[in-house]
Every structure is written in C-alpha cells, then in structure tokens.
Steps between C-alpha positions, in 0.01 A plus 500: 500500500667804341273487195192490724618813676552677163157395382346629819681832463378521137136439611532771767655749258225428243225548760651828624535622139142406422372686803699810417388492139138468609537798733662717237237408237208559731636848593592601146266692272440215257431247769443138397365597156822686424700190595275279285546735202876497554504120514291474183739737318800306626346170384432644156863618478625157598280330238616740235866450590458121501340504157780721363769275649330189361503654153872588538574142601301355209692717257835424665437125497367511144166341589295730279740490205509120483868489595417285800194299578298561810601173672871583460440853629312362803793259568744794483295684756457205734858363465715792395834334587433159342726405207343552160558342164812651346642606837806352654531427870775684676 
C-alpha cells in the first residue's frame, strides 16, 4: 500500500510540474519553438557525450587495439563482478 501512495504522489508531482512548465513556456519569449530548440540542442549534447564515452570505454577495455575481443568486452560490461580467467576468488 505504501508503494502505491508513493507512485500516486509521483504522478501528481509530475503532472503539476508539467503544467507549470507548459505555463512558463507559453508565456516566455521563445514559446514552444524555443523549448523545441533547447531540447534538440540537449539531445545533440547527450549523443555527443555518449559517443565520447563509448570511445573512452573502447580504449580503456582495449577493444580497438586488439587487447580484448568484443565478446569479452561485452561480458565485462554485462557481468562486471564475475570472476575472470586469471583472477582468484576472495
């Protein structure tokens, strides 16, 4: 029952926030087009950051240098705490 109350409060808070955001956007100079431009810019920044981080991870894992094959790298990402060859438990 407690989780249901928290979910309900979250839904109400999200609805209130959405209404307030809509009011502030509709009264601002840029209006909805300004919000859309801002969202596009934000999405471009997120994509750029994700690509940069992926490159950092590929270098750190040695995928591009042949130090580690792609399947092993994927296993490291999916199961980071699993024991590996050459590691000792404990």
